[in-house]
C-alpha positions in Angstrom: -22.5 11.2 113.7 -26.2 11.8 114.0 -27.8 15.2 113.6 -28.7 15.5 117.3 -25.2 14.4 118.4 -23.5 16.9 116.1 -25.8 19.6 117.3 -24.9 18.8 120.9 -21.1 18.8 120.2 -21.2 22.1 118.2 -23.4 23.9 120.7 -21.1 22.9 123.6 -18.2 24.4 121.7 -19.8 27.6 120.8 -20.8 30.3 123.3 -22.8 33.4 123.7 -25.2 32.2 121.0 -28.6 33.7 120.3 -31.6 31.7 121.5 -34.4 33.3 119.4 -34.8 35.6 116.4 -35.7 36.1 112.8 -33.4 36.2 109.7 -34.7 37.9 106.6 -33.3 36.7 103.2 -33.6 38.0 99.7 -33.8 35.1 97.2 -33.0 35.4 93.5 -33.6 32.8 90.8 -32.1 33.1 87.3 -35.0 31.9 85.2 -33.0 32.1 82.0 -30.4 29.7 83.2 -32.2 26.4 82.3 -33.9 27.5 79.1 -32.8 25.0 76.4 -31.1 26.4 73.2 -34.1 25.4 71.1 -36.4 27.6 73.2 -34.1 30.7 73.2 -37.1 32.9 72.3 -38.4 32.5 75.8 -35.7 34.8 77.1 -37.6 37.7 75.5 -40.9 36.6 77.1 -40.0 36.4 80.8 -37.8 38.4 83.2 -34.4 36.9 83.8 -34.6 37.1 87.6 -37.3 36.3 90.0 -36.8 37.8 93.5 -38.6 37.3 96.7 -38.1 37.8 100.4 -38.2 35.0 103.0 -38.0 34.9 106.8 -36.5 32.2 109.0 -37.8 32.2 112.6 -35.9 30.2 115.1 -35.6 29.2 118.7 -33.5 26.5 120.4 -35.7 23.6 119.2 -37.6 24.6 116.0 -37.2 26.6 112.8 -39.8 27.9 110.3 -38.8 29.2 106.9 -41.4 30.9 104.7 -42.0 33.6 102.1 -42.7 37.1 103.5 -45.6 37.6 101.2 -46.9 36.1 97.9 -45.0 37.4 94.9 -46.7 38.9 92.0 -47.3 36.3 89.2 -44.5 36.1 86.6 -45.8 37.5 83.3 -45.0 35.9 80.0 -45.7 37.1 76.5 -47.5 34.4 74.4 -46.7 33.6 70.8 -49.8 35.3 69.6 -48.9 38.6 71.3 -51.1 38.1 74.4 -49.8 37.7 77.9 -50.1 34.9 80.4 -49.1 34.6 84.1 -47.3 31.9 86.0 -48.0 31.4 89.7 -45.3 29.8 91.8 -46.1 27.2 94.4 -46.1 28.4 98.0 -44.3 26.4 100.7 -43.1 26.5 104.3 -40.2 24.5 105.7 -40.4 23.5 109.4 -37.6 21.8 111.3 -37.7 20.1 114.7 -34.2 19.5 116.1 -35.6 17.2 118.8 -36.8 14.5 116.4 -34.6 15.4 113.5 -37.6 16.0 111.3 -38.2 18.3 108.4 -41.7 19.0 107.1 -42.2 21.0 103.9 -45.8 22.3 103.5 -46.4 22.9 99.8 -49.4 23.8 97.6 -49.0 22.2 94.2 -51.5 22.1 91.4 -54.4 22.9 93.7 -53.5 20.3 96.4 -51.7 20.7 99.7 -48.9 18.3 100.7 -46.8 17.7 103.8 -43.5 16.4 102.6 -41.9 14.6 105.6 -38.1 14.1 105.6 -35.3 13.4 108.0 -32.7 16.1 108.7 -29.2 15.0 107.7 -25.7 16.4 107.6 -24.4 17.5 104.2 -20.7 16.8 103.3 -19.6 20.4 103.8 -16.0 21.4 103.3 -14.8 24.5 105.1 -12.9 27.2 103.3 -10.4 29.9 104.4 -12.3 32.8 103.0 -14.4 35.2 105.1 -16.8 38.1 104.5 -19.2 40.3 106.6 -22.9 39.7 106.0 -25.7 41.5 107.9 -23.2 42.5 110.6 -21.8 39.0 111.2 -18.4 37.6 110.2 -19.0 34.6 107.9 -16.8 31.7 106.7 -17.2 30.0 103.4 -18.2 26.3 103.1 -19.1 24.2 100.0 -20.0 20.8 98.7 -21.3 19.1 95.6 -24.8 17.6 95.7 -24.2 14.3 93.9 -28.0 13.7 93.5 -28.9 17.0 91.9 -25.4 17.7 90.4 -25.4 21.1 92.0 -22.5 23.1 93.4 -23.5 24.6 96.8 -21.5 27.4 98.3 -22.5 28.9 101.7 -21.3 31.6 104.1 -22.1 30.9 107.7 -21.5 32.6 111.1 -20.8 31.0 114.5 -22.3 34.1 116.1 -25.7 32.5 115.7 -27.0 29.0 116.3 -25.9 26.0 114.4 -28.3 24.4 111.9 -29.8 27.6 110.7 -30.2 28.4 107.0 -32.6 29.0 104.2 -34.8 26.2 102.8 -33.2 22.8 103.4 -29.6 24.2 103.6 -29.0 24.2 107.4 -26.4 21.7 108.5 -23.4 23.9 109.4 -22.0 24.8 112.8 -23.6 28.2 112.6 -26.2 30.2 110.7 -26.0 30.3 106.9 -26.4 34.0 105.9 -25.6 33.6 102.2 -26.0 30.7 99.8 -25.2 30.2 96.1 -26.3 27.3 93.9 -24.4 26.7 90.6 -22.7 30.1 90.5 -25.7 32.4 90.5 -28.5 30.1 89.4 -30.1 30.5 92.9 -28.9 33.0 95.5 -29.9 33.8 99.1 -28.5 36.7 101.0 -29.5 37.7 104.6 -30.6 41.3 104.6 -31.3 41.6 108.3 -31.0 39.6 111.5 -33.4 40.4 114.4 -32.5 39.1 117.8 -35.7 39.0 119.9 -38.2 36.7 121.6 -40.6 35.2 119.1 -44.3 35.8 119.1 -46.5 32.9 120.0 -47.5 31.9 116.4 -44.2 32.7 114.6 -43.3 29.0 114.5 -46.1 26.6 113.9 -45.7 23.0 112.8 -47.6 22.5 109.5 -50.6 20.2 109.7 -52.7 20.8 106.6 -52.2 18.6 103.6 -51.6 15.0 102.4 -48.6 13.5 104.2 -46.0 12.0 101.7 -42.3 11.2 101.8 -39.7 13.1 99.9 -39.2 10.1 97.6 -42.9 10.0 96.8 -42.9 13.8 96.1 -39.8 13.6 93.9 -41.4 10.8 91.9 -44.6 12.8 91.5 -42.7 15.8 90.3 -40.7 13.8 87.8 -43.9 12.4 86.3 -45.3 15.9 86.0 -42.1 17.1 84.3 -42.3 14.2 81.8 -46.0 15.0 81.0 -44.9 18.6 80.4 -42.1 17.5 78.1 -44.4 15.3 76.1 -46.9 18.0 75.8 -44.4 20.6 74.6 -44.6 22.6 77.8 -41.7 24.4 79.4 -40.3 24.1 82.9 -37.9 26.2 84.8 
């Protein structure tokens, strides 16, 4: 079943759904999780968790997910006693339901990219557990990403539109209000849901940057990681 066909089926089955609004998420990344045993000393140099707020603006045809504001640089203590900072790349994720397209606008190493991808359905399995998040009753769903070898657990509500969620996780018959990757390695939790008409510029299709495919971007990132490994650098 295609993305658009699935959206049409689910939307026809669900009623009283919200047309426009903004979801605010708190995101947490465990930066100690992937530190290799031979670099254990790094745990004393950087904070364990990086947290940042994101917003997801949506209407019936488009979504835009982005950081609320730039986070303060992560501070690390160098081996010589000095301190250095690490700035994280900024990005926005735009989704058009009409043409099943996802565009990630990202700044990386001083260059701007537009990573163009096709929206697809993940192999979600629905659970029987429920919890309340941001005033909405949510059901659990999960799957294993066989490419990244990640365990994905989500909590979604049918009280909002289908195909809503943080980052690229947005292919359930409702809005994802909480998401967990690898049991706490990355966590998103919706802190508020505003139901209101959007302002004119709250959703804008990204247009600034070099257009590349997801496959091209992944290859570029793997080459960069390999250079860092050869140079003795550390990656999260």
